[in-house]
TORDO-867797 format. One line per 4 residues: for each residue z negated, x negated, y of C-alpha. Coordinates in steps of 0.25 Angstrom, whole numbers. Example, Ala and Ser with C-alpha at 12.3 -4.5 7.8 and 13.67 -1.06 7.14 Angstrom:
-31,-49,-18 ~ -29,-55,-4
//
This chain:
-684,-397,231 ~ -697,-391,223 ~ -709,-401,220 ~ -723,-396,229
-727,-395,216 ~ -717,-381,213 ~ -727,-370,220 ~ -717,-364,210
-716,-367,197 ~ -699,-366,195 ~ -693,-362,182 ~ -687,-374,174
-677,-371,164 ~ -672,-380,154 ~ -659,-381,148 ~ -647,-384,138
-637,-396,149 ~ -626,-392,154 ~ -614,-397,162 ~ -619,-392,171
-632,-399,175 ~ -625,-411,173 ~ -625,-416,187 ~ -639,-411,190
-644,-418,178 ~ -636,-431,182 ~ -642,-430,198 ~ -658,-429,192
-655,-437,180 ~ -650,-449,191 ~ -663,-444,199 ~ -674,-445,187
-667,-458,182 ~ -664,-464,195 ~ -672,-478,191 ~ -665,-478,178
-651,-484,171 ~ -642,-468,170 ~ -646,-465,183 ~ -641,-476,191
-629,-473,183 ~ -624,-461,197 ~ -620,-444,191 ~ -606,-446,185
-616,-456,174 ~ -625,-444,174 ~ -618,-435,171 ~ -610,-441,160
-621,-444,155 ~ -630,-431,156 ~ -619,-420,153 ~ -619,-428,136
-630,-420,135 ~ -622,-407,139 ~ -618,-398,127 ~ -620,-410,116
-623,-409,99 ~ -632,-423,103 ~ -637,-422,117 ~ -644,-413,124
-649,-410,139 ~ -657,-402,147 ~ -658,-398,160 ~ -672,-391,167
-669,-383,180 ~ -677,-374,188 ~ -668,-363,196 ~ -655,-369,190
-658,-383,195 ~ -658,-393,185 ~ -670,-400,188 ~ -674,-408,173
-664,-412,163 ~ -669,-418,147 ~ -658,-428,139 ~ -658,-429,124
-651,-433,111 ~ -650,-433,99 ~ -639,-440,96 ~ -644,-457,93
-632,-462,104 ~ -633,-451,113 ~ -623,-459,122 ~ -612,-463,114
-601,-452,119 ~ -606,-453,133 ~ -601,-468,133 ~ -588,-465,124
-585,-454,133 ~ -586,-461,148 ~ -587,-477,146 ~ -577,-478,155
-585,-467,163 ~ -597,-477,162 ~ -593,-489,160 ~ -587,-487,177
-603,-481,182 ~ -610,-491,175 ~ -600,-502,181 ~ -600,-497,195
-618,-492,195 ~ -619,-508,189 ~ -610,-513,201 ~ -616,-505,211
-633,-502,206 ~ -643,-511,205 ~ -652,-506,196 ~ -637,-503,185
-636,-521,186 ~ -650,-521,183 ~ -653,-511,171 ~ -639,-514,165
-640,-522,154 ~ -653,-513,148 ~ -641,-504,146 ~ -633,-513,139
-635,-505,126 ~ -629,-495,132 ~ -616,-499,133 ~ -615,-506,124
-616,-492,116 ~ -606,-486,126 ~ -596,-497,124 ~ -596,-495,108
-593,-479,111 ~ -577,-483,114 ~ -577,-489,99 ~ -570,-481,91
-578,-477,82 ~ -592,-475,86 ~ -587,-462,88 ~ -590,-461,74
-600,-466,74 ~ -606,-455,85 ~ -602,-445,78 ~ -607,-452,67
-621,-453,76 ~ -620,-438,79 ~ -620,-432,65 ~ -633,-439,59
-645,-427,62 ~ -654,-432,72 ~ -668,-432,70 ~ -675,-436,87
-669,-433,97 ~ -669,-442,110 ~ -672,-436,125 ~ -666,-446,134
-668,-443,146 ~ -676,-433,153 ~ -676,-429,170 ~ -684,-422,180
-683,-415,193 ~ -694,-425,202 ~ -693,-412,210 ~ -697,-403,199
-704,-410,193 ~ -718,-405,186 ~ -716,-393,181 ~ -714,-397,166
-698,-398,167 ~ -697,-411,156 ~ -706,-404,148 ~ -697,-395,149
-686,-403,144 ~ -692,-410,134 ~ -695,-398,129 ~ -682,-391,130
-677,-401,122 ~ -686,-404,109 ~ -685,-390,106 ~ -671,-389,106
-673,-402,96 ~ -682,-396,89 ~ -674,-383,88 ~ -663,-393,85
-671,-401,71 ~ -675,-413,78 ~ -691,-419,74 ~ -692,-426,84
-686,-429,99 ~ -686,-445,105 ~ -686,-451,118 ~ -686,-466,126
-694,-468,140 ~ -694,-482,147 ~ -710,-487,149 ~ -709,-487,163
-706,-470,164 ~ -721,-465,166 ~ -718,-453,170 ~ -710,-449,158
-717,-457,149 ~ -730,-449,152 ~ -721,-435,152 ~ -714,-439,137
-731,-441,132 ~ -735,-428,137 ~ -724,-421,134 ~ -728,-424,117
-717,-439,117 ~ -723,-448,108 ~ -721,-463,114 ~ -717,-468,100
-711,-483,105 ~ -713,-493,117 ~ -705,-504,121 ~ -704,-512,134
-693,-503,138 ~ -693,-490,130 ~ -704,-480,126 ~ -700,-469,117
-706,-456,113 ~ -703,-446,101 ~ -706,-430,101 ~ -707,-425,88
-703,-407,89
//
């Protein structure tokens, strides 16, 4: 536990996410997104989820470390359907986890209707033709990358870790020839929205349930 206000500012290093980092990142994800649906899915689900961003040609994961301890993460993708492979490869395990959480977690029961679209997508990945469609989609030249999730350990906030993570992500996407990155946030997450605006993201669209941002590279 670092805080009371960092007598000596520690060195923060940002690395590509490795498989050995996923248990720590999964625990951090659960802490940071405790009031989100995925944050209620448990560590087995989250470890499988985070592993999709390791050594992938379309999904990207980064981890911020302080003295080798993961204290922040960023997950992103250039795939228009970044979770199809995740659903297809782990369908039965994921289905059992969701059913168990539905029976035991009131938050999941209350909010599962908002995830019906994801459940339908997961089901369609089981169709014989879906694998070919996914490969065809991935073969397209991407025009935009999407930031899917970013989080920082509450004990290490105020050290510019989120900025280091987005800078590393944007730099790599620019080097790959992409011109723009995007993301979405929920309207009531004022802390995140304030950070994105300070970090150079431009609000693009807003609805009752989502605020979209873009950032030119």
